[in-house]
C-alpha positions in Angstrom: 0.0 0.0 0.0 2.9 2.3 0.8 4.3 1.9 -2.8 0.8 2.8 -4.2 0.6 6.1 -2.2 4.2 7.0 -3.0 3.5 6.6 -6.8 0.3 8.7 -6.4 2.2 11.4 -4.6 4.9 11.5 -7.2 2.3 11.7 -10.0 0.6 14.7 -8.2 4.0 16.5 -7.7 4.9 16.0 -11.4 1.5 17.4 -12.4 2.0 20.4 -10.2 5.4 21.0 -11.7 3.9 20.8 -15.2 1.1 23.2 -14.3 3.6 25.7 -12.8 5.8 25.5 -15.9 2.7 26.2 -18.0 1.9 29.1 -15.8 5.4 30.5 -16.3 5.1 30.2 -20.1 1.7 31.9 -20.0 2.9 34.8 -17.8 5.7 35.4 -20.2 3.2 35.6 -23.0 0.8 37.8 -20.9 -1.9 35.1 -21.0 -3.3 35.7 -17.5 -6.8 34.1 -17.9 -5.5 30.6 -18.4 -3.5 30.8 -15.2 -6.6 31.8 -13.2 -8.6 28.9 -14.9 -5.9 26.4 -13.7 -6.2 27.6 -10.0 -8.9 25.0 -9.2 -6.8 22.2 -10.8 -3.8 23.3 -8.8 -5.8 23.3 -5.6 -7.1 19.9 -6.4 -3.6 18.5 -7.0 -2.3 20.1 -3.8 -5.1 18.6 -1.7 -4.6 15.2 -3.4 -0.9 15.3 -2.7 -1.5 16.3 1.0 -3.9 13.4 1.4 -1.4 10.9 -0.2 1.4 12.3 2.0 -0.7 11.8 5.1 -1.3 8.2 4.0 2.4 7.7 3.4 3.1 9.0 6.9 0.4 6.7 8.3 1.8 3.7 6.5 5.4 4.4 7.6 4.2 5.0 11.2 2.3 1.6 11.1 5.4 -0.1 9.8 7.6 1.4 12.6 5.0 0.5 15.3 4.7 -3.1 14.1 8.5 -3.5 14.0 9.9 -1.3 16.8 13.2 -3.2 16.9 14.1 -2.3 13.2 15.1 0.9 11.6 13.1 2.3 8.7 15.6 1.5 6.0 15.3 -2.2 7.0 11.5 -2.1 6.7 11.3 -0.6 3.2 12.1 -2.5 0.0 14.2 -1.1 -2.8 11.3 0.3 -4.8 10.0 2.2 -1.8 13.5 3.6 -1.1 13.8 4.7 -4.7 10.3 6.3 -4.6 11.1 8.2 -1.4 14.3 9.5 -3.1 12.3 10.6 -6.2 9.7 12.2 -3.9 12.5 14.3 -2.3 13.8 15.2 -5.7 10.4 16.2 -7.1 9.7 18.3 -4.0 12.9 20.2 -4.6 12.0 20.6 -8.3 8.5 22.0 -7.3 10.2 24.4 -4.9 12.5 25.7 -7.6 9.7 26.0 -10.1 7.6 27.9 -7.5 10.5 30.2 -6.7 10.9 31.1 -10.4 7.2 31.6 -10.8 7.0 33.8 -7.8 9.8 36.0 -9.3 7.8 36.3 -12.5 4.6 37.2 -10.7 6.4 39.8 -8.6 7.9 41.4 -11.7 4.5 41.6 -13.5 2.9 42.9 -10.3 5.5 45.6 -10.0 5.0 46.6 -13.6 1.3 46.9 -13.2 1.6 48.9 -10.0 4.1 51.2 -11.7 1.7 51.8 -14.5 -1.2 52.4 -12.1 1.0 54.9 -10.1 1.7 56.8 -13.2 -1.9 56.9 -14.3 -3.3 57.7 -10.9 -0.6 59.3 -8.7 -0.9 58.5 -5.0 0.5 60.0 -1.9 0.9 58.6 1.6 -1.4 59.9 4.4 -0.1 58.1 7.4 -0.1 54.5 6.5 -2.7 54.8 3.8 -2.1 55.5 0.1 -4.7 57.9 -1.3 -5.1 59.4 -4.8 -3.3 62.7 -5.2 -5.4 65.8 -5.6 -3.3 66.4 -8.8 -4.7 63.3 -10.5 -5.8 65.3 -13.5 -6.4 62.3 -15.7 -9.5 61.6 -13.7 -11.1 64.9 -14.3 -14.1 64.8 -16.6 -14.6 67.6 -19.0 -18.1 68.3 -20.3 
């Protein structure tokens, strides 16, 4: 059963990495709507991974409880050891992909905020940003 959950978790991680890579390509091409459309799929994959990880933890805990005199490496077969190594690698790959994606999102956000600031100048009043009184672009002429 542990091997089954490990394979499922690996599949979810690989799917999340692919979705994140697709999001990065879309953000570079200024295709923002498809990213928002994939949010539900991402959430589903994350929940699925978390559930499978909980099952992996439960299975390992059960193995350790049933065999308290043995270390974990002795309880797992070669396939399970390999799958745990792949899981660690894929988690690192997802972390790196998310780091790169976050940098892209931050850059785009800063760009839009700069454009907005130029269109509608703001000034600080205490801790609040408010539209400047000199925001002449918002004046309506009849």
